[in-house]
C-alpha angles and dihedrals in degrees: 000000000000091000092049093047089052093046117010125201101043131151123233089254092053092048093047091051091048097050096034093103092050098051145014094234117142123231090253090055090052090048094050091046091052090048091052092049089049092051089051088055093243094117136040120214134197126189116242113177107311095337137070121235112216128206132173117260092204134042120239095263093045091052092047091051091049093050094047090046089053092051092049092049090051093048097039111111097172095278115084095189096095092049093046091046091052090049091051090049089052092046090052088070092056124097120258093256091057092047090050090051090049090052090050091052092049091049091047091051091049090051091049090051092050091049090048093052091054091070 
């Protein structure tokens, strides 16, 4: 996904050549991985000649949100306290700048909800 976010619309051959130095994956492994990601609706693909060109359907933050949301749904038992407590424990290990940014995002989301409820 990193390679496709950096440079969308690549063929399996292009991706394999680009990540070859980072891994020992064969071209067929790259092709099957791209096919699995396409079936999971994480990639789009368009035929160009004899090859498919792949591109991500979601940006990095969208994918991360989707993955975290899936984990929360699987763990959610009706009481969010354990999940929120775990998140706070994790956040406690962040630097102050990151915690400040988290606080900004929470305040922004609250403001957006308030503005949405005024309609």
